[in-house]
N, C-alpha and C positions, 0 to 999 in steps of 0.2 A: 331620305324622304324627298320626293320630287316637289318642285315648286312651279308656280304659274309660269315663270320664265322658261322652264323646260318645255312646257306645252307650246308657248309662243315660238320658241326656237325651232320647233318641229313644224308647226302649222303656218307660221308667219305672223307678222304684226299688222297686216292690212286690216283697217277698220273702215267699213262703209258708213258714211254719214249722210245726213239730210238736214237742210235748214228748216227751221220752224214754220216758215211761210210756204213751204212746198205743199202741193195738194197730196192727199193720201193716195190718189191714183198714181201720181208720179213716183211717190215713195214705194208703192207696191210694185210698180214696173221695175224700179231699181233693185228691189229685193229679188224679184224673179230673174232679172238679168245677171245678178251676181250669185244666185242660188244661196241666199242667206235668209234667216228668219227674223232678223232685227236690224234696225239702223239706229245708230246713236244720233240723237237730235242735237244740233248745234245752234247757237245764237252768236254769230260771228265766230270768235275763237273759243267761246265758252261752251261747256257741255250743259245742255238744257234738259235732257231726258232721253228716253228711248222709245222707239216706235216699233212694235212687233206685229207679227201676223195675228196674234191674239187681240191686240188693240184694234186692228182693222176689223176683224170679225165681230167683236163685241160692241165696239163704239161707232162703227160706220155701217156695216152690213145689217146687223140686227136692229139698229136704230133707224134704218131706212134713210140714212144720209146719202147725199150724192158725193161719191169719192172724187169727182172732178172739180168740186168746189170746196169740199171740206179740207181745211188746213191741218197739217200734222200737229200744230200747237193745240188744236182743239181736242184732240183725242189721244195724244201721246201719254205715256206714263212718266210723270214728272219725278216721282220718287225713284231715284236711281241708286241701286246698290252696286258699288264698285269694289275692286280689289287692287292689290299691288303685286308686282312680279315676284316678291319674296314669299308670298303666302303659300303654304303647303296646298297641294292639289286636293288632298282629302278634305281640308277645311272648305275649299270652294264647293265641293260636292255637298257638304253639310249645309252651307249657307244657301245654296241654290234649292236644296230640298226644303229647308225650313222656310225660306221666303217664297217658295213656289214660283221661281223664276228660271229661265232657261239661258240667260246670257249675263255675263259679268264683264263689263268694261274694265280694262286694266289702266290704272292712272298712276303717273309718276310726276310728282311736283305739279299737280293740277292739270297736267296735259295727258291726253289720250295716247296710250302706248300700245294698245292692242285690245282684243276682246276674246273671251273664251266662252264657248257654249257648253251645255251639258253633254252634248255629243263629243266635243273635244276632250272633256274631262274623263268621260267613260272610256273612250278609246285609249287615252294615255294610261289610265289606271289598269285597264285590261292588258295592254302590252307589257306594262311593268310587272304585273302578276304572272304573265306568261313566262317571262324571263326568269323570275324567281322559281317558278315551278320546274322549269327546265333544268336550272342549276341544282335544285334539290333532288330531282330525279336522277341526274347524272351522278351526284354524290352518293345516293343510296345504291345505285347499280354499279358503282365503282368506276364510272367513266370520268369522274371529276378530276381535272388536272391538279396534281399535288404540288 
């Protein structure tokens, strides 16, 4: 059974962050520049929450706020669901589905160690299943190395 660490070893451990006092416009620019759907919000070295495209749409755009003056701290999601590198990938998918979230920061000893998205999890599980199917097919058709 694969673990979150396996996903991170493939995709990398880079996490894009933003300070609480950053404007939502600047945060959105950063998301676009890095082609990500979420930024982990920090207050100094501490993790303070997460700011997502959904937060921007629901709490800035739909509420008619000015993104150039609205601060991330005003609209971010403070309740942050995290995981650790040893957690099974299937568990992450279940958590993300149950919590209706798309990003899980990976934390080790209170420090940010990576982030996995629902897309990362689906890609990883799909590739894993593809390999299993190929091996089973080879076994059934007699191509499996003995």
